[in-house]
Each structure stands twice: as structure tokens, then as C-alpha cells.
SEKOLMAR-332670 format. One line per 4 residues: number of its first residue (from 1); for each residue z, y negated, x of N, C-alpha, C. Coordinates in nm, 4 decimals, decimal comma, always signed. Layout:
<atoms>
NUM	Z Y X Z Y X Z Y X; ...
</atoms>
This chain:
<atoms>
1	-0,6363 +0,6559 +2,1977 -0,5136 +0,7189 +2,1271 -0,4376 +0,8403 +2,2146; -0,3306 +0,8273 +2,2429 -0,2470 +0,9382 +2,3026 -0,2459 +1,0608 +2,2190; -0,2096 +1,1739 +2,3037 -0,1988 +1,2951 +2,2219 -0,0568 +1,2765 +2,1574; -0,0144 +1,3294 +2,0215 +0,1088 +1,3145 +1,9764 +0,2197 +1,3905 +2,0544
5	+0,3176 +1,3273 +2,0596 +0,4366 +1,4067 +2,1418 +0,4996 +1,4763 +2,0611; +0,5222 +1,6242 +2,0757 +0,5671 +1,7061 +2,0115 +0,6963 +1,7959 +2,0933; +0,8124 +1,7300 +1,9871 +0,9522 +1,7853 +2,0801 +0,9795 +1,9406 +2,0339; +1,1064 +1,9693 +2,0812 +1,1465 +2,1121 +2,0616 +1,1787 +2,1260 +1,9442
9	+1,1383 +2,2514 +1,9002 +1,1370 +2,3122 +1,7670 +1,3032 +2,2857 +1,7063; +1,3935 +2,2679 +1,7714 +1,5546 +2,2698 +1,7153 +1,5233 +2,0965 +1,6976; +1,4743 +2,0051 +1,7533 +1,4777 +1,8642 +1,7460 +1,4451 +1,8331 +1,5886; +1,5171 +1,7139 +1,5526 +1,4746 +1,6525 +1,4321 +1,3924 +1,5211 +1,4531
13	+1,2638 +1,4844 +1,3860 +1,1853 +1,3925 +1,4194 +1,1819 +1,3143 +1,2433; +1,1740 +1,2170 +1,2695 +1,1681 +1,0921 +1,1439 +1,0116 +1,0946 +1,1086; +0,9897 +1,1483 +0,9877 +0,8578 +1,1281 +0,9171 +0,8165 +1,0935 +0,7975; +0,7066 +1,0248 +0,7723 +0,6607 +0,9586 +0,6287 +0,5004 +1,0334 +0,6040
17	+0,4641 +1,0089 +0,4988 +0,3265 +1,0313 +0,4556 +0,2656 +0,9045 +0,4451; +0,1649 +0,8434 +0,4679 +0,1391 +0,6968 +0,4448 -0,0273 +0,6864 +0,4538; -0,1046 +0,5977 +0,4031 -0,2207 +0,5424 +0,4110 -0,2128 +0,4477 +0,5003; -0,3343 +0,4408 +0,6161 -0,3642 +0,3380 +0,6700 -0,4274 +0,2195 +0,6052
21	-0,4154 +0,0717 +0,6298 -0,5009 +0,0160 +0,5527 -0,6516 -0,0117 +0,6039; -0,7110 -0,0325 +0,4811 -0,9050 -0,0435 +0,5161 -0,9266 -0,1263 +0,6250; -1,0146 -0,0626 +0,7107 -1,0381 -0,1178 +0,8434 -1,0755 -0,2922 +0,8264; -1,1947 -0,3073 +0,7530 -1,2178 -0,4700 +0,7632 -1,1077 -0,5804 +0,6787
25	-1,0368 -0,4851 +0,6112 -0,9096 -0,6029 +0,5470 -0,8202 -0,6026 +0,6782; -0,7960 -0,5214 +0,7319 -0,7033 -0,4984 +0,8475 -0,7262 -0,6141 +0,9335; -0,8331 -0,6141 +0,9952 -0,8925 -0,7253 +1,0864 -0,8720 -0,8381 +1,0461; -0,9466 -0,9052 +0,9016 -0,9131 -1,0294 +0,8549 -0,7717 -1,0540 +0,8568
29	-0,6673 -0,9614 +0,7887 -0,5369 -0,9818 +0,7714 -0,4888 -1,0355 +0,8963; -0,4688 -0,9336 +0,9768 -0,4190 -0,9563 +1,1428 -0,4614 -1,1193 +1,1885; -0,5891 -1,1624 +1,1824 -0,6032 -1,2716 +1,2139 -0,5575 -1,3947 +1,1061; -0,5367 -1,4001 +0,9990 -0,4847 -1,4457 +0,9207 -0,3321 -1,4701 +0,9482
33	-0,2513 -1,3600 +0,9327 -0,1244 -1,3428 +0,9803 -0,0612 -1,4129 +1,1032; -0,1438 -1,3427 +1,1815 -0,1182 -1,4201 +1,3302 -0,1315 -1,5495 +1,3838; -0,2448 -1,6158 +1,2703 -0,2584 -1,7607 +1,3136 -0,1324 -1,8279 +1,2360; -0,1091 -1,7964 +1,1372 +0,0212 -1,8542 +1,0590 +0,1549 -1,8468 +1,0695
37	+0,1625 -1,7190 +1,1393 +0,3058 -1,6805 +1,1407 +0,3579 -1,7161 +1,3123; +0,2533 -1,6847 +1,4099 +0,2875 -1,6905 +1,5559 +0,4040 -1,8108 +1,5830; +0,3575 -1,9361 +1,5391 +0,4295 -2,0414 +1,5625 +0,5415 -2,0362 +1,5047; +0,5574 -1,9809 +1,3860 +0,6858 -1,9908 +1,2953 +0,7818 -1,8990 +1,3710
41	+0,7418 -1,7958 +1,4334 +0,8782 -1,6967 +1,4853 +0,9846 -1,7438 +1,5527; +0,9373 -1,8651 +1,6429 +1,0658 -1,9143 +1,7091 +1,1462 -1,9960 +1,6378; +1,0927 -2,0466 +1,5297 +1,1877 -2,1150 +1,4438 +1,2525 -2,0262 +1,3419; +1,2049 -1,9114 +1,3344 +1,2977 -1,8155 +1,2262 +1,3534 -1,6791 +1,2675
45	+1,4255 -1,6196 +1,2117 +1,4847 -1,5099 +1,2740 +1,4001 -1,3854 +1,2355; +1,2822 -1,3958 +1,1562 +1,2027 -1,2534 +1,1352 +1,1561 -1,1937 +1,2361; +1,0930 -1,0701 +1,2193 +0,9990 -1,0112 +1,3075 +0,8809 -0,9734 +1,2430; +0,7928 -1,0115 +1,3070 +0,6566 -0,9568 +1,2678 +0,6272 -0,8317 +1,2926
49	+0,5762 -0,7565 +1,1766 +0,5617 -0,6155 +1,1983 +0,4375 -0,5828 +1,2675; +0,4174 -0,5422 +1,3876 +0,2933 -0,5218 +1,4690 +0,1890 -0,4599 +1,3915; +0,0543 -0,5161 +1,3939 -0,0432 -0,4739 +1,2752 -0,0598 -0,3441 +1,3021; -0,0501 -0,2757 +1,4135 -0,0786 -0,1309 +1,4434 +0,0041 -0,0628 +1,3801
53	+0,1096 -0,1218 +1,3201 +0,2206 -0,0305 +1,2222 +0,1937 -0,0485 +1,0883; +0,1285 -0,1265 +1,0591 +0,0731 -0,1510 +0,9042 +0,0211 -0,0148 +0,8359; +0,1299 -0,0109 +0,7389 +0,0593 +0,1180 +0,6367 +0,1199 +0,1142 +0,4739; +0,0894 +0,2145 +0,4011 +0,1386 +0,2152 +0,2679 +0,2120 +0,3515 +0,2916
57	+0,3852 +0,3645 +0,2495 +0,4192 +0,4759 +0,2492 +0,4043 +0,5526 +0,1493; +0,3605 +0,6542 +0,1277 +0,3257 +0,7403 +0,0044 +0,4763 +0,8045 -0,0138; +0,5030 +0,8682 +0,0880 +0,6596 +0,9386 +0,0675 +0,7092 +0,9321 +0,2113; +0,8405 +0,9215 +0,1841 +0,9541 +0,9131 +0,3206 +1,0192 +1,0333 +0,3175
61	+1,0061 +1,1253 +0,4564 +1,0593 +1,2699 +0,4571 +1,1956 +1,2271 +0,5097; +1,2165 +1,1662 +0,6199 +1,3418 +1,1122 +0,6874 +1,3420 +1,2390 +0,7974; +1,4324 +1,2474 +0,8380 +1,4658 +1,3514 +0,9427 +1,4543 +1,4794 +0,9115; +1,3156 +1,5450 +1,0017 +1,3009 +1,6775 +0,9583 +1,3078 +1,7723 +1,0828
65	+1,3688 +1,8789 +1,0681 +1,3436 +1,9518 +1,1894 +1,2076 +2,0017 +1,2373; +1,1659 +1,9833 +1,3592 +1,0654 +1,9844 +1,4154 +0,9916 +2,1507 +1,3893; +1,0696 +2,2509 +1,3446 +1,0195 +2,3787 +1,3161 +0,9225 +2,3809 +1,1759; +0,9423 +2,2745 +1,1085 +0,8808 +2,2467 +0,9885 +0,7455 +2,1749 +0,9998
69	+0,7320 +2,1508 +1,1065 +0,5861 +2,0661 +1,1231 +0,4632 +2,1270 +1,0922; +0,4365 +2,2678 +1,1240 +0,3118 +2,3562 +1,0836 +0,3208 +2,3450 +0,9442; +0,4549 +2,3756 +0,8992 +0,4392 +2,3669 +0,7296 +0,3729 +2,2375 +0,6550; +0,4464 +2,1457 +0,7317 +0,4178 +1,9938 +0,6568 +0,2578 +1,9789 +0,6906
73	+0,2002 +2,0174 +0,8227 +0,0528 +1,9873 +0,8491 -0,0379 +2,0696 +0,7385; -0,0146 +2,1867 +0,7378 -0,0485 +2,2693 +0,6188 -0,0699 +2,2040 +0,5001; +0,0540 +2,1795 +0,4259 +0,0617 +2,0998 +0,3085 -0,0264 +1,9871 +0,3023; -0,0157 +1,8828 +0,4137 -0,1239 +1,7745 +0,3928 -0,2403 +1,7916 +0,4422
77	-0,2926 +1,8965 +0,4944 -0,4074 +1,9457 +0,4864 -0,4696 +1,9888 +0,3577; -0,3862 +2,0231 +0,2565 -0,4091 +2,0776 +0,1249 -0,4193 +1,9821 +0,0202; -0,3551 +1,8367 +0,0601 -0,3470 +1,7584 -0,0171 -0,5085 +1,7072 -0,0770; -0,5001 +1,6631 -0,2177 -0,6516 +1,5968 -0,2800 -0,6269 +1,4474 -0,2158
81	-0,7307 +1,4164 -0,2032 -0,7589 +1,2753 -0,1723 -0,7055 +1,1698 -0,2818; -0,7199 +1,0254 -0,2184 -0,6483 +0,9425 -0,3136 -0,7027 +0,9367 -0,4367; -0,6615 +0,8721 -0,5236 -0,7490 +0,8616 -0,6892 -0,8875 +0,7736 -0,6492; -0,9794 +0,8057 -0,7407 -1,1119 +0,7204 -0,7299 -1,0761 +0,5604 -0,7736
85	-0,9925 +0,5630 -0,8516 -0,9208 +0,4180 -0,9155 -0,8800 +0,3477 -0,7813; -0,9186 +0,2219 -0,7778 -0,8458 +0,1233 -0,6553 -0,7378 +0,0967 -0,6718; -0,6494 +0,1219 -0,5631 -0,5394 +0,0377 -0,5635 -0,5458 -0,0784 -0,4617; -0,4929 -0,2062 -0,5224 -0,4981 -0,3307 -0,4824 -0,3471 -0,3846 -0,4496
89	-0,3295 -0,4180 -0,3365 -0,2188 -0,5014 -0,3283 -0,2384 -0,6554 -0,2980; -0,2099 -0,7154 -0,3733 -0,2810 -0,8473 -0,3909 -0,1616 -0,9937 -0,3993; -0,0309 -0,9216 -0,3787 +0,0565 -1,0300 -0,3881 +0,1464 -1,0298 -0,2803; +0,2012 -1,1426 -0,2406 +0,2999 -1,1508 -0,1188 +0,4667 -1,1848 -0,1703
93	+0,5385 -1,0892 -0,1384 +0,6628 -1,0662 -0,1801 +0,7815 -1,0805 -0,0968; +0,8951 -1,1602 -0,1173 +0,9710 -1,1705 -0,0292 +1,0958 -1,0687 -0,1102; +1,1330 -0,9470 -0,0675 +1,2422 -0,8664 -0,1032 +1,3562 -0,8893 -0,0179; +1,4643 -0,9671 -0,0741 +1,5644 -1,0382 -0,0073 +1,6618 -0,9161 +0,0015
97	+1,7046 -0,8209 -0,0890 +1,7616 -0,7064 -0,0367 +1,7580 -0,6424 +0,0864; +1,6380 -0,6203 +0,0800 +1,5836 -0,5323 +0,1993 +1,5436 -0,6264 +0,3200; +1,5587 -0,7589 +0,3139 +1,5060 -0,8667 +0,4042 +1,3836 -0,8552 +0,4863; +1,2593 -0,8260 +0,3747 +1,1336 -0,7825 +0,4075 +1,0143 -0,8781 +0,3205
101	+0,9147 -0,9117 +0,3902 +0,8079 -0,9766 +0,3248 +0,7155 -0,8581 +0,3247; +0,6381 -0,8475 +0,2056 +0,5515 -0,7404 +0,1818 +0,4098 -0,7834 +0,0987; +0,3412 -0,7338 +0,0940 +0,2232 -0,7354 +0,0448 +0,2201 -0,6267 -0,0579; +0,2329 -0,6343 -0,1970 +0,2423 -0,5646 -0,2878 +0,1506 -0,5747 -0,4163
105	+0,1753 -0,4977 -0,5142 +0,0966 -0,5166 -0,6610 +0,1951 -0,5069 -0,7835; +0,1509 -0,5907 -0,8959 +0,2261 -0,5839 -1,0002 +0,1552 -0,4831 -1,1054; +0,0522 -0,4362 -1,0670 -0,0370 -0,3675 -1,1440 -0,0896 -0,2313 -1,0856; +0,0278 -0,1479 -1,0978 -0,0084 +0,0019 -1,0165 -0,0678 +0,1063 -1,1324
109	-0,2162 +0,1324 -1,1098 -0,2785 +0,2140 -1,2006 -0,2373 +0,3309 -1,2187; -0,2115 +0,3987 -1,3324 -0,1548 +0,5415 -1,3948 -0,2047 +0,6460 -1,2956; -0,3341 +0,6502 -1,2383 -0,3972 +0,7500 -1,1690 -0,3137 +0,7622 -1,0380; -0,2869 +0,6508 -0,9761 -0,1700 +0,6213 -0,8371 -0,0431 +0,6866 -0,8401
113	+0,0190 +0,6301 -1,0123 +0,1384 +0,7078 -1,0185 +0,1501 +0,8562 -1,0278; +0,0687 +0,8876 -1,1023 +0,0183 +1,0737 -1,1078 +0,0085 +1,0885 -0,9838; -0,0787 +1,0523 -0,8875 -0,1023 +1,1007 -0,7374 +0,0343 +1,1150 -0,6654; +0,1021 +0,9806 -0,7099 +0,2386 +1,0037 -0,6375 +0,3595 +1,1114 -0,6596
117	+0,3270 +1,1383 -0,8086 +0,4240 +1,2507 -0,8493 +0,3733 +1,3840 -0,8117; +0,2404 +1,3683 -0,7797 +0,1877 +1,5274 -0,7361 +0,2124 +1,5370 -0,5838; +0,2255 +1,4213 -0,5322 +0,2541 +1,4521 -0,3619 +0,3844 +1,4743 -0,3582; +0,5094 +1,4347 -0,4343 +0,6169 +1,4720 -0,4547 +0,6494 +1,6333 -0,4863
121	+0,5465 +1,6905 -0,5989 +0,5540 +1,8163 -0,5971 +0,4988 +1,9236 -0,5077; +0,4084 +1,8504 -0,4330 +0,3671 +1,9452 -0,3214 +0,4699 +1,9649 -0,2095; +0,5345 +1,8728 -0,1898 +0,6244 +1,8709 -0,0798 +0,7537 +1,9127 -0,1058; +0,7875 +1,9110 -0,2440 +0,9188 +1,9310 -0,2979 +0,9764 +2,1211 -0,2583
125	+0,8796 +2,1998 -0,2523 +0,8900 +2,3157 -0,2073 +0,9736 +2,3305 -0,0502; +0,9290 +2,2458 +0,0584 +0,9378 +2,2217 +0,1585 +1,0917 +2,1773 +0,2034; +1,1470 +2,0867 +0,0813 +1,2810 +2,0315 +0,0816 +1,2878 +1,9311 +0,1802; +1,2027 +1,8370 +0,1938 +1,1686 +1,7260 +0,2810 +1,1460 +1,5968 +0,1887
129	+1,1483 +1,6082 +0,0736 +1,1078 +1,5173 -0,0112 +1,2311 +1,3959 -0,0152; +1,2425 +1,2616 +0,0139 +1,3793 +1,1904 +0,0181 +1,3399 +1,0770 -0,0354; +1,3188 +1,0789 -0,1949 +1,2436 +0,9608 -0,2586 +1,3918 +0,9013 -0,3394; +1,4787 +1,0027 -0,3653 +1,6025 +0,9502 -0,4453 +1,5954 +0,8722 -0,5592
133	+1,4888 +0,9274 -0,6236 +1,4708 +0,9005 -0,7788 +1,4112 +0,7625 -0,7704; +1,3886 +0,6855 -0,6715 +1,3229 +0,5608 -0,6605 +1,2020 +0,5505 -0,7295; +1,1529 +0,4493 -0,8004 +1,0318 +0,4227 -0,8079 +0,9393 +0,3808 -0,7403; +0,8132 +0,4329 -0,7105 +0,7430 +0,4025 -0,5961 +0,6474 +0,2527 -0,6274
137	+0,6834 +0,1967 -0,4981 +0,6434 +0,0385 -0,5054 +0,5566 +0,0534 -0,4132; +0,4266 +0,0448 -0,4527 +0,3400 +0,0537 -0,3163 +0,3450 -0,0628 -0,2245; +0,3614 -0,0893 -0,1000 +0,3665 -0,2168 -0,0242 +0,3259 -0,1801 +0,0902; +0,2883 -0,2817 +0,1854 +0,2689 -0,3231 +0,3234 +0,3509 -0,3978 +0,3885
141	+0,4343 -0,3755 +0,4629 +0,5662 -0,4606 +0,5236 +0,4769 -0,5628 +0,6177; +0,4816 -0,6822 +0,6195 +0,4412 -0,7551 +0,6883 +0,5570 -0,8400 +0,8143; +0,6881 -0,8564 +0,7629 +0,8063 -0,9230 +0,8021 +0,9119 -0,8447 +0,7762; +1,0022 -0,8196 +0,9017 +1,1491 -0,7816 +0,8482 +1,2457 -0,8619 +0,9128
145	+1,3798 -0,8564 +0,8617 +1,4792 -0,9114 +0,9338 +1,4658 -1,0460 +0,8483; +1,4052 -1,0999 +0,7465 +1,3921 -1,2335 +0,6980 +1,4802 -1,2992 +0,6117; +1,5525 -1,3768 +0,6213 +1,6658 -1,4550 +0,5498 +1,6082 -1,5348 +0,4627; +1,4822 -1,6125 +0,4939 +1,4200 -1,6944 +0,3783 +1,2914 -1,6926 +0,4103
149	+1,1909 -1,6912 +0,3071 +1,0960 -1,6532 +0,3129 +0,9850 -1,7760 +0,3729; +0,9119 -1,7542 +0,4741 +0,8635 -1,8360 +0,5777 +0,7223 -1,8813 +0,4819; +0,6530 -1,9867 +0,5408 +0,5328 -2,0116 +0,4656 +0,4185 -1,8799 +0,4970; +0,3503 -1,8674 +0,4123 +0,2589 -1,7700 +0,4376 +0,1062 -1,7857 +0,3770
153	+0,0153 -1,7350 +0,4743 -0,1283 -1,7778 +0,4450 -0,1552 -1,6701 +0,3112; -0,2591 -1,7260 +0,2407 -0,3404 -1,6560 +0,1196 -0,4014 -1,5203 +0,1942; -0,3364 -1,3958 +0,1692 -0,4305 -1,2855 +0,2383 -0,5168 -1,2336 +0,1127; -0,6423 -1,1665 +0,1305 -0,7220 -1,1388 +0,0931 -0,6685 -0,9930 +0,0267
157	-0,6835 -0,9443 -0,1231 -0,6395 -0,8312 -0,1671 -0,6835 -0,7203 -0,0476; -0,6015 -0,6431 -0,0558 -0,5984 -0,5129 +0,0093 -0,6392 -0,4159 -0,0827; -0,7421 -0,3504 -0,0646 -0,7993 -0,2493 -0,1417 -0,8565 -0,0975 -0,1091; -0,7825 -0,0125 -0,1452 -0,8190 +0,1021 -0,1301 -0,9354 +0,1633 -0,2327
161	-1,0520 +0,1634 -0,1959 -1,1816 +0,1574 -0,3037 -1,1963 +0,3073 -0,3060; -1,2065 +0,3645 -0,2126 -1,2648 +0,5132 -0,2163 -1,1705 +0,6026 -0,1832; -1,1720 +0,7101 -0,2286 -1,0636 +0,8346 -0,1949 -1,0606 +0,8530 -0,0602; -0,9587 +0,8404 +0,0167 -0,9068 +0,8998 +0,1413 -0,8013 +0,9908 +0,1603
165	-0,7796 +1,0645 +0,2548 -0,6682 +1,1391 +0,2599 -0,5181 +1,0701 +0,3150; -0,4062 +1,1224 +0,2700 -0,2706 +1,0502 +0,3446 -0,2788 +1,1168 +0,4955; -0,2077 +1,0445 +0,5647 -0,1811 +1,0890 +0,7075 -0,0442 +1,1197 +0,7045; +0,0050 +1,2356 +0,8304 +0,1512 +1,2478 +0,8179 +0,1642 +1,1515 +0,9686
169	+0,2902 +1,0641 +0,9482 +0,3276 +0,9695 +1,0537 +0,4516 +1,0132 +1,1256; +0,4960 +1,0110 +1,2510 +0,6254 +0,9709 +1,3084 +0,6588 +0,8664 +1,3473; +0,8081 +0,8430 +1,2849 +0,8672 +0,6965 +1,3421 +0,9300 +0,7248 +1,4388; +0,8890 +0,6049 +1,5796 +1,0040 +0,6440 +1,6783 +1,0876 +0,5093 +1,6688
173	+1,2107 +0,5173 +1,6660 +1,2539 +0,4131 +1,6468 +1,3531 +0,3734 +1,7915; +1,3391 +0,2558 +1,8233 +1,4048 +0,1805 +1,9604 +1,4403 +0,0425 +1,9135; +1,4929 +0,0048 +2,0391 +1,5470 -0,1490 +2,0440 +1,4691 -0,2442 +1,9933; +1,3026 -0,2258 +2,0326 +1,2134 -0,3049 +2,0272 +1,1596 -0,2942 +1,8942
177	+1,2080 -0,2318 +1,8233 +1,1751 -0,1978 +1,6755 +1,1074 -0,0692 +1,6640; +1,0334 -0,0158 +1,5578 +0,9930 +0,1220 +1,5153 +0,8239 +0,0902 +1,5530; +0,7927 +0,2091 +1,6462 +0,6456 +0,2617 +1,6515 +0,6076 +0,3832 +1,5935; +0,4681 +0,3744 +1,5087 +0,4657 +0,4965 +1,4284 +0,3384 +0,5641 +1,5168
181	+0,3592 +0,6785 +1,5241 +0,2394 +0,7835 +1,5380 +0,1746 +0,8574 +1,4778; +0,0526 +0,8708 +1,4556 -0,0231 +0,9643 +1,3411 +0,0010 +1,0990 +1,3951; +0,0344 +1,2018 +1,3443 +0,0314 +1,3580 +1,3783 -0,0783 +1,4108 +1,3066; -0,1415 +1,3550 +1,1964 -0,2489 +1,4279 +1,1452 -0,2650 +1,4076 +0,9876
</atoms>
């Protein structure tokens, strides 16, 4: 892993708070998705999200001045770990408005809903929360630019079973798509 690229303090960077998928699930899901979809990408217009970019966004901050990075890092370090109640993403869904295929859940435990609200409260004083009053729908994006849902494999449920700390990510947008960098 390379050291994070730190821009000039006056510059703005695109940031979000997220959880990486559990390692064992990630390896198996990558294998299954690659087997099922690699042959289909030529026949469809969708883009397979690179497995290195898979995550569950907890909060999206948007464009943030680099001058705020130290405050953000400090806040992230002070965050509690995720709830002990498992979060399980177990349903593949096609969200036609966003043109994405995601792994999501219909059963969001109250402890996770409360955790999300606590995260919003922790970052609100920094003026970086960009949730626009939308309800949080935890999901892991598998495909982008989807016009019609392709045949997808049955994926094992993605479970966060033990508490972990969320990570701060930077999003680099480019012609080839997004690249995500863990800042800590």
C-alpha cells in the first residue's frame, strides 16, 4: 500500500467514511462475481466495480477542504467501533434510478441505525455531513452504469459480526472510474 497523497491545504478532496468488507467474504465474493460477470461485460454496458473499491459507506462528506483533514482524522480516531449486533448484506438489488447493482439488506438492526445517527452527530460540528436527510441504506455497489440487471450469482451474505472501526476514504475520480484511498 502506498502512502496517502496529501494535497495542498487550500485544495478540496472528496471524502467518505466507510467499512471495508470482511476479508474471507471478500475473497469468495470476488471469485463468484468475476466468474459470473466477466463474460457478460462485453454484452452489457455496465461497469464492474473493482473489488479493491468495495465498501459500505457510512457517511458521505463530499468535497472537503484539506485544511480540515486533521480534524476529520481526530474525529475518526474518537469514533466508537461498530455495534456488536451483526450487519448482514444478503440481497442483490438493482437500483434503476442510480443504475447500480448492490448487495444490500431489508433488515437493518436498530443498533446500526442508532450507530449511523451517532456518526452524523460526531461529524455535524465539522460541517462536513452531506446526508441530505436521506435514510441510510447500507449497501455494497457491485456494478455501475446498469441499464438492465444482468444474471448474477448467488452471493454468500456479507456479515460484519464483530465490532470494527470505520475508515476515512478519499475518492479519486477519473476517466477510468473512481479509485478509493484509505486515509485512516
